[in-house]
C-alpha positions as CSV (number, residue, x, y, z in Angstrom):
1,M,86.6,144.8,185.0
2,K,86.5,142.2,182.8
3,P,90.7,141.3,182.1
4,Y,92.3,143.4,179.2
5,V,94.3,139.8,178.6
6,L,94.1,136.2,178.9
7,K,96.5,133.4,178.6
8,F,94.8,130.8,175.9
9,Q,94.0,128.5,178.4
10,E,92.2,131.1,180.1
11,I,89.8,131.3,177.9
12,Q,86.5,130.3,177.8
13,P,84.1,129.3,175.7
14,H,81.8,130.9,173.7
15,S,84.2,134.6,174.2
16,E,84.3,135.9,170.6
17,A,82.7,138.9,171.7
18,L,85.9,139.4,173.9
19,V,88.4,137.6,172.5
20,G,87.2,137.1,168.4
21,G,86.8,133.5,166.7
22,K,90.7,133.0,166.4
23,G,90.8,133.5,169.5
24,M,88.3,131.1,171.0
25,N,89.2,128.7,169.0
26,L,92.5,128.7,170.2
27,G,92.0,129.2,173.8
28,A,89.0,125.6,173.0
29,C,92.3,123.3,171.2
30,S,94.4,124.5,174.0
31,N,92.4,123.2,176.7
32,I,92.4,119.8,174.2
33,E,94.0,117.0,176.3
34,G,96.7,116.1,173.7
35,V,96.6,119.0,171.5
36,H,100.1,121.4,172.4
37,V,99.1,125.2,170.9
38,P,102.1,127.3,171.2
39,A,101.9,129.0,174.8
40,G,100.3,132.2,174.1
41,F,97.6,135.1,174.9
42,C,95.2,137.4,173.7
43,L,94.4,141.1,173.9
44,T,91.1,141.8,175.1
45,T,88.2,143.4,173.1
46,E,88.2,145.3,176.1
47,A,92.1,146.3,175.8
48,Y,90.8,147.8,172.5
49,K,87.9,149.8,174.2
50,R,90.7,151.1,177.1
51,T,92.5,152.6,174.4
52,L,90.6,154.7,172.2
53,A,88.0,155.1,175.1
54,E,89.4,158.8,175.8
55,N,90.3,159.6,172.3
56,N,87.6,161.8,170.2
57,E,89.0,162.2,167.1
58,F,89.0,157.9,166.8
59,T,84.6,158.8,168.3
60,Q,84.1,161.9,165.9
61,L,85.4,159.6,162.9
62,L,84.1,156.7,163.3
63,Q,80.9,158.7,163.3
64,R,81.6,160.4,159.8
65,L,82.4,157.2,158.4
66,S,79.2,155.7,159.8
67,S,76.9,159.4,158.5
68,L,78.3,157.7,154.3
69,K,77.1,156.4,152.2
70,T,78.3,153.5,151.2
71,S,78.7,154.6,147.8
72,D,81.2,156.8,148.7
73,M,83.8,155.2,148.6
74,D,86.0,157.4,148.2
75,A,85.0,159.1,151.3
76,I,84.8,155.8,153.2
77,R,88.7,155.2,152.3
78,E,90.3,158.2,152.9
79,I,88.3,158.7,156.5
80,S,89.3,154.9,156.9
81,K,92.6,155.1,156.2
82,T,92.9,158.3,158.9
83,I,91.4,156.1,161.4
84,R,94.6,153.2,161.2
85,T,97.2,156.0,161.3
86,L,95.2,156.9,164.8
87,I,94.9,154.0,166.0
88,Q,98.8,152.7,164.7
89,H,99.5,156.1,166.7
90,T,97.6,155.3,170.0
91,Q,99.7,154.7,173.1
92,I,98.2,151.8,174.2
93,P,97.9,152.5,178.3
94,S,100.6,151.1,181.0
95,E,97.6,149.7,182.9
96,I,97.5,147.0,179.5
97,T,101.1,146.9,179.0
98,S,101.7,145.7,182.1
99,D,98.9,143.0,181.4
100,M,101.2,142.2,178.6
101,D,103.6,141.6,180.0
102,A,102.9,139.4,182.8
103,A,101.3,137.2,180.1
104,L,104.2,137.3,178.0
105,L,106.6,136.5,180.8
106,D,104.2,133.1,182.3
107,V,104.1,132.2,178.5
108,G,108.4,132.0,177.5
109,G,109.9,135.5,178.3
110,Y,110.7,139.0,175.2
111,E,112.4,137.1,173.2
112,M,110.3,134.4,172.7
113,P,109.0,134.9,168.9
114,F,105.0,136.0,168.0
115,A,102.9,136.3,165.8
116,V,100.4,139.1,165.5
117,R,97.1,138.2,164.4
118,S,93.3,140.4,164.1
119,S,90.9,137.8,165.9
120,A,87.2,140.0,164.5
121,T,84.5,139.0,166.6
122,A,82.4,138.8,163.9
123,E,84.0,137.3,162.1
124,D,82.7,134.2,159.3
125,L,79.6,133.8,160.1
126,P,77.4,132.9,157.4
127,H,76.4,136.6,155.3
128,T,79.6,137.5,155.6
129,S,83.9,136.5,155.9
130,F,86.6,138.4,156.3
131,A,89.4,136.6,155.1
132,G,91.8,138.2,154.1
133,Q,91.1,141.8,155.7
134,H,93.1,141.0,158.9
135,D,97.3,142.0,159.0
136,T,99.0,138.6,159.9
137,Y,102.6,138.9,161.8
138,L,104.6,136.3,162.1
139,N,108.3,135.9,164.0
140,I,107.7,139.4,166.1
141,I,110.8,138.7,169.3
142,G,110.8,141.6,171.7
143,R,108.5,144.0,173.9
144,D,109.0,147.4,171.2
145,A,108.4,145.0,168.9
146,L,105.0,143.6,170.3
147,L,103.9,146.8,171.2
148,Q,104.5,147.8,167.5
149,Y,103.0,145.4,165.3
150,I,100.1,145.2,168.3
151,S,98.7,148.8,167.2
């Protein structure tokens, strides 16, 4: 079983498919002696897959989205909006939140401010860029707030 949560120091080189480019780079930097990276962790793509694995509505929306022509921007926008709302209201499974709780306590506890950032697994490739397409939230404090901004 692949992990749902990895602390920065646990992230291995070439793990972009598991934690995305930003996550992989934070892991690399945190393992360089003399470089200070604030303590933190990544929720992995396995956590994302597990959270949405049994959501039939999500799967159906993705199928509808993939069948559209790129010129059908109104339908793409509408389905994408519905997908985002669905993800925001999906309950994160307890096995993931318990792994997150353990990581939170290990990196400083619930009262530390955190940044919540997305890290695409295919970002900034030679022919693509996702700059500005993912949300970033700063100074998020407390378990409930973290769970809110993670989803």
